C-alpha positions as CSV (number, residue, x, y, z in Angstrom):
1,M,54.2,-77.6,4.7
2,T,52.3,-76.0,1.9
3,E,53.7,-73.6,-0.6
4,T,52.3,-70.7,1.1
5,E,53.5,-71.6,4.3
6,L,57.0,-72.2,3.0
7,L,57.0,-68.5,1.3
8,R,55.6,-67.1,4.5
9,K,58.4,-68.6,6.6
10,I,61.0,-67.4,3.9
11,S,59.5,-64.1,4.1
12,D,59.7,-64.0,8.0
13,D,63.3,-65.1,7.9
14,L,64.2,-62.5,5.4
15,D,62.7,-59.9,7.5
16,F,64.7,-61.2,10.5
17,L,67.8,-61.2,8.6
18,K,67.2,-57.7,7.6
19,K,66.7,-56.3,11.2
20,K,70.0,-58.1,12.2
21,I,71.9,-56.6,9.3
22,L,70.5,-53.1,10.2
23,E,71.5,-53.7,13.9
24,I,75.2,-54.9,12.8
25,E,75.5,-51.7,10.5
26,E,74.5,-49.5,13.5
27,S,76.8,-51.1,15.9
28,L,79.8,-50.8,13.1
29,E,78.8,-47.1,12.7
30,L,79.2,-46.6,16.4
31,I,82.4,-48.3,16.5
32,T,83.9,-46.4,13.6
33,S,82.8,-43.2,15.0
34,E,84.6,-43.9,18.3
35,L,87.9,-44.6,16.4
36,I,90.5,-42.3,16.4
37,P,93.2,-42.3,14.0
38,V,96.7,-42.8,15.2
39,K,99.2,-40.3,14.4
40,E,101.9,-41.2,12.0
41,K,104.6,-40.5,14.3
42,Y,103.3,-43.0,17.0
43,L,103.3,-45.7,14.3
44,E,106.9,-44.9,13.5
45,R,107.9,-45.0,17.2
46,L,106.0,-48.4,17.9
47,N,108.2,-49.7,14.8
48,E,111.3,-48.4,16.4
49,I,110.5,-50.0,19.6
50,K,109.5,-53.4,17.9
51,N,112.9,-53.4,16.2
52,E,115.0,-52.7,19.2
53,G,113.5,-55.6,20.8
54,T,113.5,-56.5,24.4
55,V,115.7,-55.4,27.2
56,S,116.9,-57.3,30.2
57,G,116.6,-55.9,33.6
58,S,120.0,-54.9,34.2
59,K,120.0,-52.9,30.8
60,F,116.9,-51.4,31.6
61,E,118.4,-49.9,34.9
62,E,121.4,-48.6,32.9
63,K,119.3,-47.1,30.3
64,F,116.6,-45.6,32.5
65,G,118.0,-45.4,35.9
66,V,115.0,-47.4,37.5
67,K,115.5,-50.7,39.5
68,L,113.0,-53.4,38.4
């Protein structure tokens, strides 16, 4: 491969990479635009639930009055 051919291939590869980077950036912008911030109170409630742990079926029935 001559030096000119090598430089041409490098240039083509760089163009390809630039296009792919632009596609990725556009995808990220779409994803970011669709994200909805979570309210702090919901995060706090999730932490409370996490700290409470799991509940057995009988305790669930006692607490919520629903039979599993």
